[in-house]
N, C-alpha and C positions, 0 to 999 in steps of 0.2 A: 572460418568464423572470425569475427572481429573481437578484439579484446580492449576493454576500457583502459587497460594498463598502458596503452600508448601515452596516456596522460599521467601516468603514475611512475615515479622513479623506482628503480630496483634498489634493494638494500645496498648494493655495491656502490651506489652514488652517494652514500653517506660520507660525512667528513672524516678526515684522517684521525687516527687515535690521538686523544688528548686535545681534539678540537683544532689542531694545527693544520694549516693549508699551505701548499707550496706557493712561493712568491713567483708570480709570472714575470718573465723578462719581457722587455719591450720588443715588438716585432722588428725585424730587419727591413730594409728597403725592398729587398726581393720578395719578402713575405707580404708586405703591403701591396706590392704590385700584383702578386698572385691572388690576394684577397679581392682586390678591385676587379680583376678579370673574372673571378668566380661570381661576384655580385652582378656583374654585367650579364653573365650567362643565365643566372637565375632570373634577373629582370626580363630577359629576352625569352624566358620560358624554354630554354634549351635543356636537354637531358645531360646529367652528369654521369659519366661512365667510370668503371673501377680504376682505370689507369690515369684518370684526370686528377689534377690537384684539387683538394677540398680541405676546408678547415677541420681541425681535430674535433671541434664541437659538433659539426655536421656529421662527421663519420660516427662519433660516439652516439649521437641521437638516433641515427639510422640503425646501428647495431642493436641498441636497446629496443627500438620499435619493431624491427623486423624479427628479431629473435623472440620477443614476447608474442608476436603474432604467430610465429611458428610453434611456440610452446602451446598456445591456445588451440591450435589445430590438432596437435597431438593429444593433449589432455582432453580435448573436446570429443575424442573418439569414445571415451569411457562411459559417459552417461547413457548414450544410445547403444553402445556395444553390449551393455548389460541386458538389452532386450532382444538381441538377435535370437537367442535360444527360446524366447517366449513370444515371438511374433505370432499374431493370430492366424496367419495363413502363409503358404509357401511364397505367394506373390510378395507379401509384406516383408518376409524374411529376406528374399532376394534383393528387394529395394534397399533394405536397411544395410545388408552386407556391402552392397555397392557404395552406399553413401559413406559408411565408415571408412571404407578403403579410399574414397575420394579425399576425406579429411586427412588421412595419413599422407596421401600424395601432396596435399597442399602444404603440410608441414615440411616435407622434403624440399619442395620448390623454394620455400621461404628460407630454410636453413642454407640452401645453396646460394640464395641471393645475399644473405648475411655474410657468408664466407668470402664473397668477392670484396668485402671491406677489410679483410685481414684477420678476422676472428676465426677460430676453428670450431668444428662441430663438437668436439670434446669439451671445449670451453663453455659453449652454450648449454650443453646437456648437464655439465657439472653445476652450472649456475641454477638450472631448473631443479635438479635432483637435491641440491643442498638447501633449497628454499630461498636462495638469494634473488632469483629472477621471478618476475610476476607472470601470471597468465590470467585469462578472463575469469572474473569472479562468478560468472553465470554457471560455470561448470562445477562449482562447489555446492550445488544443490542437488538433491536426489531426484531421480525419475521414478515416481511412485506407481504409475500405471501406464498403459499403452497410449492414452491420450497425451501424456507428457511428450512422447516421441513426436507426435504430430505437431504439438505446440512448439517444440524446439525447431522443427522444420519451418513452420509458419512465422513465428515471432523471432526466435533467436537468429535463424538464418536470414530472415527478412531484415533484421537490424544490421546484420553483417553486410548484406548487400548494399544497404543504404550508405554505409561507411566506406565500403571497399571500392565501389564504382569510382569515386573521386581519386582513389589511390592509383587507378590506372593512368592517371595524369601526374603521378608523383615525379618530382624532379630527378630522382635517382633511377636510371634506366633499368637495371636488373629487377628492382622491386616493382616498377610500373609494369614491366612485361610479364612478370610472374602473376600479377594480379589480374591480367586479362583472362587467363584460363581459369583462375580461381573463381572469378565472378561468374563466368559462364556456368560452372558446375554448381556454385552456390545458388544461382537462380533456379536451377532444376530442383535442388534440394528444397527450396522454399515452396515451389509449386507442388511437389509431391507431398510435403507435409500438410499443406492446405487441403489438398485432395483427400488425404486420409481423414482429416477432420470433417470434411463435407460428408463422407460416407458415414462416419459415426453419428453426425447430427441427423441423419435419416433413419437412425436406429431407434431403440427403445429409450425410455426415460432415463434408465440407469446410464446408458451410453452418453446421452446428452449431458447429464449431470457430471459425468467424468470429464468431458471436454470443458465444461464451464469451470470446474474445479482446477483443472490444469491452467486455464487462462488466468484465473484469479491468482494462482501462485507465481506465475512467470511474468505477468504484465509489468509490474514495477521493476523487477530485476532486469527486464529487457530495456526499459527506459534508462536504467543506470549504466547499461553497456556502453553508452555513448560518452561516458566519462563525466567528471565533475562539471558544474556550471563554468562557463567561460572565465568568470572572475576568479575561480578557485583552481583553474587548470594551469599548472606551472609551465608546461612545455608547449601549450597551444600556439601562443603568439609567435614564438621563434620558429616553430614547425611550419606555420603558415607563411612566414617571411621567406623561408627556404624553399617553399613549394613542396615540402614533404606532405603537409596537410593542406587541403584545399577548402574545407568548409568547417566552421567552428562546431564544437560539441552541441551547443544549444540549438543551432540551426539544423544540424543533422537530426537531433532528437525531434524537433518540430516537424521536419519532413517525414519522419517515420510515423509519427502520430497521425498526421494528415492523411498518409497513404493507408494506414491500418484501420482506421475507424470505419470507412466504407466496406472493407473486407470483413470486418467483424459483423457488420449489419447483414451482409449477404449470408454469412455463416450462421447467423442466428444466436450469437453469444453476446453478452454484455461485458464491457471492459470495466474493471473494478475501480473506477474513479468517479466519485460523486460530483467532482468539479469539472468533469469533461463536458465542455459546452462549445458549440460553434460561435465564434466571434466574427460577426459580419464586418466590423470595422477593420479588423486585422486580416481577415481572410484566412484564418487558421483556427484550429481547435485549441481552446484554453484547457489547461490540465492542472491537476493538483501537485503538491510537493512530494518529491522523492525522499525516501528515508535514507539520507546520506550516512547516518550513523551505522545502519546495517551494512551499507555498501563498504564503508571503510573497515568495519570489523571483519568482513569477509575477505577483503583485499589483504588485510594484515594477518590472515591465517586463522581466523576464528569463525569461519562458516561451518555449516553442518557436515560438509564432506571434504574439507581441505586436507586433513591428514590422510583420509582414505584414498583420495585421488592421487596424492603424491606418492604414497606407499605403493599403490598399484602400478603407477608409472615406473617407479624405480625397480620393482620386481620384474616387470615386463622387460625392462632394459637389461637387467642382470641375466634373466633367463635366456635372452637372445644373444648373449656373448659368444656362444659357440658358433652361431651363424656368421657373426662378424669375423671371428677367427678363421673360419673355413674359407670365407670369401677372400680374406687377405692372403691366406696360404695359397689359394688357387691363383691369385693375381701374381704373387711372387714366382710361382712355378711357371706361369705363362711368360713372365718377363725373362726369366732365365732361359727358357726355351728359345725365345726370339733372339737373345744375345748369342746363344750357341749357333743358331742357324745363320746369323749374320757374320760369324767369325770365319 
């Protein structure tokens, strides 16, 4: 799943204590030449690989974006995971279990991609668990009923796909390659969520009302997933210059709306935007204003489930320490055995 925090700085990006910043030294001739070669490769749309020279700012931006993306996949398991034991049928339970496992796998792919940039898994997890790192604000809202699970598949994963497909062409090779598999699986998640809602919309009036209620609660939050407006997105311009980002926040948001309105019409639900109207001149759907105050409040830790999500994630990590210890002990034992056999 995508996180809007690609466009939001971690707390770790704050200024040094006392407001002092390190004085940057002028680049050497060798560094200028390396930068020029890097820019040429970016302009030629070449892939940058882990052992290639890259500017520190490019590396830092990638670590922040990829790690936040990974955090969002891991935390994103929680809202739907809460419904595994309450799924309405064995079929839906099996689908949901598989989906939650997929999201966990996506997080692992992305942590591995970030590790190629020189950061460690422990560093990334410490940033998440301490609250320094961001993850998608969409996961800080509760899943109140079964229709929420279908809407997450349809709208949240649909928004994720809209953003992630361009990331398959990201200039950083490991990230781009990880996204190819992620996008294939997210596409399936979106389709199964939509299918679950289609089934509910063929049910009784209570089921139809449940779907509409879920759409009403998640629609605006999904639009905010694409991040702040381009004029207020501090990292977008440089990210696009480096080929990390391919399409702006506002353009992605518009593409999502244009694709989703016909799907809502087929489904038989209304989208909660009185200003939603087809603009023939633009060839796009016009829409209302997003509540950015709510968005920033949730990003900054004041959403309805921020504390619960982080506490649950930290507890799961701590409860799994024995598994990690056992795996490391087994690896050391195997290594010692190979050394003895080679002697």
